[in-house]
N, C-alpha and C positions, 0 to 999 in steps of 0.2 A: 459429698464431694470426696470423701476418703476412698470410696470404692471405685472411683473412675478408672484407675489404672490397673485394677486387678479383676480377674475373672475367676469364676468358680470352675473347678475341674470338669464338671458335667457340661458347662457352657463351652469350655475349650474343646472338649471332644465333639460336641455338636458342630462347632464352627469348623473343626478340622475335617469332619466327615462331609460337611457341605462343600468345603474347598476341594476335597478329593473327587466328589461327584461332579462338580463343575469342571474340573480339569479333565476328567474322563469324558464328559460330554463334549468339551471343546475338541479334544483329540479325535473323537468319533466324527464330529462335524467336519474337521479338516480332511479326514480320510474320505468321507462321503463326497466332499467337494472335488477332491483330486480324482476320485473314481468317475464322477460325472463328467469332468472335463475330458478325461481320457476316452470315455465312451462317446461323448457328443461329437467327436471328430475335430476338436480344436488342436489336435496334435499337428506337428509339422508334416506337411505333405509336399511332394515334389510339384513343380510347375506343371508337368505333364498330367499328373493325377488330377489336379485342380481343374486344368483345362478340359480334360476328358469328362469329368463330372459335370462341369458347367455346360458343355455342349450336349451331353445326354439330357440334362434337365431342360435345356432350351428346346430340344427336339420334342421332348415329352409335352412341354407346355404348348408348343406349336400344334401338335396333333390333337391335344385335348381341346384347344380353342376351336379348331375346325370341326371336331367331332361333337363338341358340346358336352364334355364330361363335367361331372359335379365337383371334382376336386381341383378346379383351376386355381382357386385362391391358395391352397396349400402348395401347389407346384410353383406358383408365382413367388411365394415366400422363400421356397427353397432356391429358386433361381436368384433372387435378390441376395440371399445370404452367401451363395456361391460367388456372385459378382463381387461382393465385398471382400471375400477371402482371396479372390483372384487379383483384385486391386492391391491387396496387402502383400501378396506374393510378388507382384510386379508384372502380371500378365496383361491386365487391362490398364489402359491409360486413366490417369486420375485428372483432377482439375488443375494440376500444376502447370505452369507455363513452361514451354519447351526451353531448354537451355541452349546457349550458343547463339551464333549470329544467324539471322534469317537471310535467306537468299531473296534478293529483289530482282524480279524479272520484268523487264520493260517490253512493251509491245513494239512491233516494227512499223 
């Protein structure tokens, strides 16, 4: 119980080296994550760019469905992710209820 609070100098150096290695690997992982985010296209894009990409992907999916291309699933996933991004930007309507007073039209 006497040696609980003390460490030998060689143990201290091992622990310090381990801490340095861990902090370096954490920094490297943070850089990798930020690089992957910037490459993957999660950066801010304008509404026009998102809308153009979505329309292009939908056209590509439509032609592949009629031609019978093998990569329909990949294109469908791309369209779905673009739809999510478009809803996030505010192009596509979401499931939120419309705000304001609704107009009631009565028949004659």
